[in-house]
C-alpha positions as CSV (number, residue, x, y, z in Angstrom):
1,X,-126.7,-11.0,-44.0
2,X,-126.7,-7.9,-41.8
3,X,-123.3,-6.3,-41.0
4,X,-122.4,-6.4,-37.3
5,X,-121.8,-3.0,-35.6
6,X,-118.8,-2.6,-33.4
7,X,-120.0,-1.8,-29.9
8,X,-117.7,-0.7,-27.0
9,X,-118.5,-1.2,-23.3
10,X,-120.3,2.2,-23.1
11,X,-122.5,1.3,-26.0
12,X,-123.3,-2.1,-24.4
13,X,-124.1,-0.4,-21.1
14,X,-126.4,2.1,-22.8
15,X,-128.2,-0.7,-24.6
16,X,-128.7,-2.6,-21.4
17,X,-130.1,0.4,-19.6
18,X,-132.4,1.4,-22.5
19,X,-133.8,-2.1,-22.8
20,X,-134.7,-2.1,-19.2
21,X,-136.4,1.4,-19.5
22,X,-136.4,3.1,-22.9
23,X,-137.8,6.3,-21.3
24,X,-134.7,6.9,-19.2
25,X,-133.6,10.5,-19.7
26,X,-130.3,11.1,-21.4
27,X,-128.9,13.0,-18.4
28,X,-129.6,10.0,-16.2
29,X,-128.2,7.5,-18.8
30,X,-125.0,9.6,-19.1
31,X,-124.5,9.7,-15.4
32,X,-125.0,5.9,-15.1
33,X,-122.4,5.1,-17.9
34,X,-120.0,7.9,-17.0
35,X,-120.1,10.1,-20.1
36,X,-121.4,13.7,-20.8
37,X,-125.1,14.0,-21.7
38,X,-124.1,15.2,-25.2
39,X,-121.9,12.2,-25.7
40,X,-124.7,10.0,-24.5
41,X,-127.1,11.6,-27.0
42,X,-124.6,11.2,-29.8
43,X,-124.0,7.5,-29.0
44,X,-127.7,6.7,-28.9
45,X,-128.2,8.6,-32.2
46,X,-125.4,6.5,-33.7
47,X,-127.0,3.3,-32.4
48,X,-130.3,4.3,-34.1
49,X,-128.6,5.3,-37.4
50,X,-126.7,2.0,-37.5
51,X,-129.9,0.0,-37.0
52,X,-128.9,-1.4,-33.6
53,X,-131.8,0.4,-32.0
54,X,-134.9,-0.3,-34.1
55,X,-137.4,1.8,-32.2
56,X,-139.4,2.0,-29.0
57,X,-142.6,0.1,-28.2
58,X,-145.3,0.5,-25.8
59,X,-146.0,-2.8,-24.1
60,X,-149.6,-3.5,-23.1
61,X,-151.1,-6.1,-20.8
62,X,-153.5,-8.1,-23.0
63,X,-155.4,-9.4,-20.0
64,X,-156.2,-5.8,-18.9
65,X,-157.5,-5.1,-22.4
66,X,-160.0,-8.1,-22.3
67,X,-157.7,-10.6,-24.0
68,X,-156.7,-12.8,-21.0
69,X,-156.1,-16.0,-23.0
70,X,-153.0,-16.3,-25.1
71,X,-152.1,-19.1,-27.5
72,X,-149.5,-20.1,-30.1
73,X,-150.9,-21.3,-33.3
74,X,-148.7,-23.5,-35.5
75,X,-149.9,-23.1,-39.1
76,X,-149.1,-25.2,-42.1
77,X,-149.8,-23.6,-45.5
78,X,-150.1,-25.7,-48.7
79,X,-148.9,-25.1,-51.2
80,X,-146.2,-23.0,-49.6
81,X,-145.6,-20.6,-52.5
82,X,-144.6,-17.0,-52.5
83,X,-147.9,-15.8,-54.1
84,X,-149.8,-17.2,-51.1
85,X,-147.2,-16.4,-48.4
86,X,-147.4,-12.5,-48.7
87,X,-151.2,-12.2,-48.7
88,X,-151.5,-14.8,-45.9
89,X,-149.0,-13.0,-43.7
90,X,-150.6,-9.6,-44.3
91,X,-154.0,-11.0,-43.4
92,X,-152.7,-12.5,-40.2
93,X,-150.8,-9.3,-39.3
94,X,-154.0,-7.3,-39.7
95,X,-155.9,-9.4,-37.1
96,X,-156.4,-7.5,-33.8
97,X,-155.7,-10.8,-31.9
98,X,-152.3,-11.4,-33.6
99,X,-149.4,-10.3,-31.5
100,X,-146.5,-11.8,-33.4
101,X,-146.1,-13.9,-36.6
102,X,-143.0,-16.1,-37.2
103,X,-142.1,-17.7,-40.6
104,X,-140.5,-21.0,-39.7
105,X,-138.6,-24.0,-41.1
106,X,-139.8,-27.5,-40.4
107,X,-143.2,-29.1,-40.6
108,X,-145.0,-25.9,-39.6
109,X,-144.7,-22.8,-41.8
110,X,-145.9,-20.2,-39.3
111,X,-146.1,-19.7,-35.5
112,X,-148.7,-17.0,-34.6
113,X,-148.9,-15.6,-31.0
114,X,-152.4,-14.5,-30.3
115,X,-154.4,-13.0,-27.4
116,X,-158.1,-13.5,-27.2
117,X,-160.9,-13.0,-24.7
118,X,-161.6,-16.7,-23.9
119,X,-161.9,-20.2,-25.4
120,X,-164.9,-19.4,-27.5
121,X,-163.0,-16.4,-29.0
122,X,-160.0,-18.6,-29.7
123,X,-162.2,-21.2,-31.4
124,X,-163.9,-18.4,-33.5
125,X,-160.4,-17.1,-34.5
126,X,-159.1,-20.5,-35.5
127,X,-162.2,-21.5,-37.4
128,X,-163.0,-18.1,-39.1
129,X,-159.6,-16.7,-39.7
130,X,-157.3,-19.7,-40.2
131,X,-158.9,-23.0,-41.1
132,X,-161.5,-21.3,-43.3
133,X,-158.6,-20.2,-45.6
134,X,-158.0,-22.5,-48.6
135,X,-154.2,-22.3,-48.2
136,X,-154.2,-23.4,-44.6
137,X,-153.7,-27.1,-44.4
138,X,-153.4,-27.5,-40.6
139,X,-153.5,-25.5,-37.4
140,X,-152.3,-26.7,-34.0
141,X,-153.1,-24.7,-30.9
142,X,-151.1,-24.4,-27.7
143,X,-152.4,-22.4,-24.8
144,X,-149.9,-20.2,-22.9
145,X,-150.1,-20.7,-19.2
146,X,-147.5,-18.1,-18.3
147,X,-144.7,-16.2,-20.0
148,X,-141.6,-14.4,-18.9
149,X,-139.6,-11.6,-20.6
150,X,-136.0,-12.2,-21.0
151,X,-133.1,-9.8,-21.7
152,X,-131.6,-7.6,-22.2
153,X,-130.2,-8.9,-25.5
154,X,-126.6,-8.0,-26.1
155,X,-124.1,-9.3,-28.7
156,X,-122.3,-12.5,-27.8
157,X,-119.2,-12.0,-25.8
158,X,-115.9,-12.5,-27.7
159,X,-115.2,-15.7,-25.7
160,X,-118.6,-17.2,-26.8
161,X,-117.8,-16.4,-30.5
162,X,-114.5,-18.2,-30.4
163,X,-115.9,-21.5,-29.0
């Protein structure tokens, strides 16, 4: 299990601001949290070194890239063995339609978030890339009507941890 990093209120404020806009200049971040720019730079560097900040990602709009239909594919793999899991996950991660892959507990082994052009493209993806694989026992498809981003993610408050 990963070790928790102790974060003070300035760290938490920096994380909140960076999650809302990771491109915020250090000088502006420093002013918003009330520290010197050099202190801000040091704190963000420490958050990166400690693994709290994993990286920065460019977020794209799938619809504007010709992938206006999104779906969640629940996938059951049989037999669910290590020698099948690794190659299956790497194959799915290599698909241009795949946005996220989750390994799950419960009746389904994987949940795959995909973005495709249309229903015909989704059908092609399910038939050619999922159900055609010998280890895939079942695929259940759910269309996504709308999604909302949440956040920013911060550690639980001390009062929530003691409950």
